[in-house]
C-alpha positions, 0 to 999 in steps of 0.5 A: 249787900254791904253799902259802898261809897266813893271818897271825894273831898274827905266825904263818902258819897254815893254815885250818880249811878251804880254798878254790879260787881260779879264774883268770878267763882260763880258768875253772880253779882255779890255787891253793888257799888257807886258809879261816878259821873263826869261831874263827880270825877271833876269834883274829885279832881277839884278836891285834890287840887284844893288839897295840894297846897296844904298837904305839900307843906306838911313836913315829909316826916309827917307824910311818912307817918301817915303811910305807916298809919295806913299800913297799920289800918290795913293790917287791922282790917286784913281779914275782911279785906282778904275775903272781899278781895277773893270774892271780887278778884277770884284768887285763893284766900291764901293769895289774897292774904299774901296780897294784903301782907305785900300791901302793908309791907310796901307802904311801910317801906315807902314810909322809909324813903326820902328825897332830900335836897342834893347839893351839887356845888357849895363853894365860894362862887355859888351854891347849887341844890337839886330839889324834888317838888310835888307835881300836884294832882295825880290820877292813878288807874289800876288793873283788876289782877291786884286791886289793893296792892296796885292801888297802894303802889299809886297812893303811897309814892303819890302822897308821900311826895306831897301830891294828892291823888284821884284813884280809879280802880277797874270796874270789875274789882272796885270793892277793896279799893272803896273799902280802902277809901273808907280807911283813908278818909280817917287818916289823910286830910280831905282831898289828899286821897280820892277814890272813884269808880266807873264803867271804864268810861271816865279814863279819857276825861281824867287823863286829859283834864287840865288840872291833872299833872301826872297819870300813873297806870297799871294795865294793858299795853293797848290801854297804856298807849291810849292814855299816853296819846290822850294825855299828850296835849297837856304834857302830863307826866306819865308812868305806865306799867304795862303787859309782858310776855315774860320768857323763862330760859331753862338750861340743860343742867337744872334739876328738872323737878325742882325747876318745874315746880318753880316755873309752874308756880310763877306761871300760874300764880293768880291764875296766870293773871300777873304781868310778870308771870312766866308766859313762855318757857324755853327749855333745852332740848335735852330735858324738854320731854322730862320738863314737859312731863313734870309741868303736866303732872303739876297741872293735873294735880292743881286744885281749881275752884272757888278761892274761898274753899279750903285747898283751892290752889288756882281760882277762876279767871277774873272776868267774863271778857278775859275768860272768853279771850283765854278760850281763844288762846286755847283754840290756837294752842290745840291748833298749833301745838299739843295740849298735854294737861288741862285745856278744858273749860270747867262746868262750875258756874264761874270762869274756870279753866284748868291750868294748861300746858302746851308743848311742840309750839314755836315762835310765830304761834299766837300762844307764844307771841302774845300775852295770854294773861291766863292759865296757859303755859307754852313750852318751847324747845331750844338747842342753841343759847344764842338762838334762844336769846334772840327768840326771847328778845324778839317780843314787842314786850320787855317786862320780865324774864328769867334764866335757870341753871346750876351754873350761876355765872353762865346764867347771869351772863345770859340774863345780861343779854335779855331785853327786859326791865327785870331779869332773874336768875333761878327765880321769877317775880322776885320783886320788892318795894326797894327794887325798881320796876321798869319795862323795855319796849311796849312794857311801859314807861318810867319806873315804879317802886323804890326811891326811883319810883318815888322820884317819878311823882316829883318835879326836879327844881334846881336852886342856883345861887351866885356868891 
């Protein structure tokens, strides 16, 4: 097994303990990584705090150049990183390669962003300018579904704004983040980027630490609420990108085959383990049977297997805990509706469940009301547009949603009534580094991506001069 080290204060260090990392395609450990102690977490925060004064004084253009250098290094190591990503996360190798490309692209876009002073008055009576200043030490805590991309979603804006960061990946997917630390060591001054790993036990310590100014978290709503409560005593700045139960509303005028293919792809990307994936499809009653049949056909044709195997289109669920949780959803799906494709746990040695289509379910059923975060799609019939908008909005979540119709004006009008941070028409998961990402209700706080997301890593200061 390769040797992995954490990055603390510019040095690659072993942990005070270790963790085994399991390949979800076979359920067996493939790597042993360091596990940080509380003392090492404190050392990482101290290193970040020490780095902030010098790094925040580095000209903005030079910080931008460092992000370009990081993007170049990721591109140069993309082959090895993609294989590691598939081994620890499970996604098919082409999807892992896509995550590498997205990561590189996001970093390159971040490097074009600016937050210049904004002059709001400059006349005979005075001068007033709005400035964005670094916050200080940022803690980034990330989920296991896109471990490299989301890591750079935190690192990019944090360091560009002049902060230093302590990044903590999920304990089930730490390997690519640790490799990222090796790359960052050769690019950034000591302490600007620190990467430590744990067994899901250091989060409360990191998020309550008095020297931490901001926490950026991507993960479950339950954990996000715990982080918010834990950080409240220090009034830390918080960005939370949390869960979703994203509806797709399919109107009666669509091309069924074409739309089913798009819905399926956006529901089962990364084995359904995407916060913005289609989690419930509302289909007009006039095309309901045809849509269900087409979705079932696509599910039956999907090739499920090890992400490193040629031709695999859907990999395993990432970890045993989620695997068992999804099995619970399967039980409720069989109880409340009709499984028309999939529904089986596969005897392949890893955490495999065939893509599952469930029909004849309704709001109030667990499979519809709760986020599955796995390869299950409930399909719900509707007759009235106003009614289905109300049903879509009844969720405690509001991350994403989509409307599908040949009548773009009609679809856009419906989209404007959906209570979600991002709503798409005739597409889904159409995200990008230039597009703000935000959540309504229990789907999050603050903004990720774009110049608005960069501003979340800063403190506004007003310079007000009398003349």
